C-alpha atoms as one frame of an Amber mdcrd trajectory, in Angstrom:
protein
  -6.350  18.230  -9.068  -6.857  19.402  -5.488  -8.086  23.002  -5.327  -5.224
  25.136  -3.990  -7.740  27.136  -1.973  -8.288  24.054   0.216  -4.636  24.261
   1.278  -4.685  28.018   1.847  -7.534  27.632   4.315  -5.650  25.100   6.463
  -4.198  26.025   9.829  -0.403  25.716  10.222  -0.696  22.514  12.292  -2.992
  20.923   9.728  -0.767  21.931   6.821   2.273  20.544   8.642   0.528  17.221
   9.136  -0.391  17.052   5.453   3.228  17.712   4.511   4.206  14.883   6.852
   1.728  12.550   5.160   3.025  13.548   1.722   6.583  12.845   2.876   5.533
   9.392   4.068   4.282   8.586   0.568   7.589   9.664  -0.956   9.678   7.724
   1.568   8.325   4.264   0.806   6.451   2.287  -1.823   5.094  -0.171   0.725
   1.308   0.200   0.637   0.663  -0.687   4.291   3.249   1.834   5.509   1.846
   4.592   3.308  -1.770   3.994   4.311  -0.892   3.674   7.990   0.824   7.073
   7.836  -2.259   8.562   6.164  -4.578   7.126   8.823  -2.332   8.251  11.678
  -2.027  11.810  10.367  -5.747  12.094   9.595  -6.526  11.100  13.180  -4.292
  13.879  14.557  -5.391  16.634  12.166  -9.102  15.913  12.514  -8.843  15.344
  16.272 -10.543  11.960  16.237 -10.473   8.843  18.390  -9.762   6.473  15.503
  -9.039   6.405  11.794  -8.798   3.734   9.111  -8.182   3.183   5.413 -10.096
   0.481   3.562  -9.166  -0.709   0.076 -11.720  -2.060  -2.380 -11.171  -5.582
  -3.683 -13.334  -5.131  -6.752 -13.079  -8.739  -7.914 -14.585 -10.030  -4.660
 -16.605  -6.872  -3.919 -15.056  -6.590  -0.459 -13.695  -3.687   1.570 -10.498
  -4.616   3.429  -8.942  -2.742   6.364  -5.377  -1.973   5.245  -4.626   0.613
   7.940  -6.173   1.458  11.299  -5.077   3.603  14.233  -6.634   4.444  17.564
  -8.201   2.259  20.216  -8.650  -1.326  18.910  -7.142  -0.309  15.566  -4.786
  -3.277  15.368  -7.741  -5.661  15.732  -9.197  -4.382  12.456  -6.189  -4.926
  10.185  -7.054  -7.527   7.570 -10.751  -7.561   8.482 -13.130  -7.228   5.562
 -16.808  -6.951   4.745 -19.171  -6.717   1.789 -18.509  -3.521  -0.168 -22.242
  -2.803  -0.317 -22.496  -2.470   3.468 -22.198   0.488   5.786 -21.266   4.093
   5.305 -18.064   3.011   3.576 -20.117   0.980   1.119 -22.304   3.997   0.414
 -19.210   6.126  -0.215 -17.891   3.496  -2.642 -21.237   3.404  -4.420 -21.676
   7.173  -4.772 -18.049   8.301  -4.908 -18.928  11.088  -2.467 -17.817  11.834
   1.097 -20.306  11.434   3.947 -20.715  12.999   7.381 -22.562  10.951   9.991
 -23.179  13.130  13.079 -24.970  10.326  14.951 -24.620   6.656  13.996 -27.776
   5.717  15.896 -29.766   7.813  13.449 -28.153   6.685  10.180 -29.613   3.892
   8.068 -26.303   3.092   6.371 -24.205   2.531   9.494 -22.976  -1.071   9.792
 -22.458  -2.212  13.403 -20.690  -5.434  12.514 -17.231  -3.853  12.677 -17.871
  -2.311  16.102 -18.987  -5.729  17.316 -15.710  -7.301  16.158 -13.453  -4.607
  17.588 -15.442  -3.759  20.756 -15.241  -0.096  19.730 -18.215   2.271  19.882
 -18.576   4.503  16.835 -20.743   7.499  17.708 -20.013   9.715  14.692 -17.865
   9.406  11.605 -16.608  11.035   8.475 -15.752   9.032   5.333 -14.212  10.057
   2.009 -13.502   8.069  -1.168 -10.061   7.237  -2.539 -10.396   7.980  -6.249
  -7.920   7.171  -8.997  -8.776   8.033 -12.603 -12.472   8.391 -11.718 -12.592
   4.944 -10.072 -13.209   4.538  -6.331 -10.459   2.282  -4.986 -11.059   2.656
  -1.257 -12.317   4.747   1.656 -10.663   6.676   4.482 -12.636   7.171   7.707
 -12.210   9.095  10.944 -14.355   8.233  13.954 -15.628  10.142  16.988 -14.477
  13.756  17.084 -12.690  14.484  20.364 -14.368  16.493  23.132 -17.791  15.571
  21.796 -17.524  17.955  18.848 -19.224  17.199  15.524 -17.550  16.785  12.148
 -18.244  19.643   9.748 -17.800  20.599   6.116 -14.282  21.888   6.768 -13.346
  18.507   8.227 -14.771  16.788   5.166 -12.674  18.943   2.822  -9.533  18.114
   4.803 -10.312  14.397   4.869 -10.780  14.417   1.094  -7.232  15.765   0.790
  -6.031  12.809   2.853  -8.079  10.507   0.641  -6.415  11.937  -2.461  -2.981
  11.392  -0.916  -3.904   7.831   0.029  -5.183   7.103  -3.491  -1.942   8.361
  -5.043   0.169   6.409  -2.571  -1.820   3.215  -3.066  -1.606   3.483  -6.847
   2.156   4.038  -6.748   2.589   1.083  -4.402   0.540  -1.219  -6.635   2.566
  -0.152  -9.676   5.801  -0.803  -7.797   4.638  -4.235  -6.629   3.798  -5.101
 -10.240   7.285  -4.135 -11.401   8.867  -6.167  -8.584   6.788  -9.243  -9.465
   7.687  -8.877 -13.132  11.369  -8.562 -12.263  11.232 -11.690 -10.115   9.498
 -13.547 -12.928  12.175 -12.513 -15.413  14.928 -13.595 -13.028  13.250 -16.955
 -12.512  12.910 -17.405 -16.271  16.559 -16.580 -16.859  17.635 -19.061 -14.197
  15.755 -21.857 -15.921  17.415 -21.166 -19.276  20.842 -22.302 -20.367  21.692
 -24.518 -17.427  24.817 -26.614 -17.757  23.864 -30.292 -17.730  26.379 -33.115
 -17.496  28.556 -35.093 -15.103  31.847 -35.664 -16.907  35.149 -35.132 -15.141
  35.983 -32.105 -17.301  32.585 -30.531 -16.663  32.846 -31.091 -12.923  36.185
 -29.264 -12.967  34.600 -26.342 -14.820  31.706 -26.127 -12.330  34.122 -26.339
  -9.407  36.009 -23.388 -10.874  32.709 -21.519 -11.432  31.743 -21.962  -7.780
  35.137 -20.785  -6.508  35.190 -17.722  -8.754  31.562 -16.817  -7.908  32.382
 -16.782  -4.200  35.217 -14.298  -4.629  35.495 -10.670  -5.697  37.912 -11.522
  -8.468  37.444 -10.232 -12.010  37.172 -13.170 -14.412  38.240 -13.330 -18.052
  36.816 -16.246 -20.058  38.728 -17.294 -23.176  37.835 -19.814 -25.873  36.512
 -20.408 -29.336  33.039 -19.248 -30.336  30.440 -21.812 -29.293  32.481 -23.337
 -26.452  30.129 -22.009 -23.758  31.786 -18.802 -22.552  28.459 -16.948 -22.248
  26.809 -19.872 -20.480  29.700 -20.152 -18.032  29.626 -16.403 -17.375  25.910
 -16.643 -16.618  26.526 -19.472 -14.134  29.155 -17.373 -12.348  26.787 -14.400
 -12.227  23.861 -16.430 -10.827  26.014 -17.973  -8.081  27.651 -14.678  -7.143
  26.386 -12.514  -4.276  26.765  -9.582  -6.643  23.914 -10.840  -8.873
């Protein structure tokens, strides 16, 4: 759990921005929206030219830009690279945040992303997104404004953002899993118990089903056990806008 002392040391503007980022996580379960809010707020609080959040695709060992703000930020969305490369790759490997005061003097810095985006990274700060002791991504801020250098205080603040991003990403993934499962169950139910036939009597029943389904009327189905009341009710439900 985040040390409460980290929050006590924050300035009012920084604390307000963190509250805003926390609110963004609670407002939506869409991963891109959550991560974009994290990146945007980190950029403001840490007074940087650009910020991004990369998620780790462990199966393919790739880091993917899921959020990016600042100059050329939109050009990075969806871009990816080998998770062993760059400062971000080092953060994934070690699970520890890194400060790079000067990219020209850092052996880990990967210039391939700058080449794609036509952005010049002079300094950066990167922190891991960790969920249950597993690194699931990296948040970065680039180029401190006014030529200042990133410091230890900045790193502590960025790690708070990373923790928020990790929680938001995990919640979004869980939600997406539930949605997919729900869609699968609905699809399965729709394939079961379909009424098959083309007799005159059956066509009349299906015509009635379609008319009732398109209305707001309450329907009472009567008949002997085994005559298909439940199946007919299911057909009405599936065709209704209320389903």
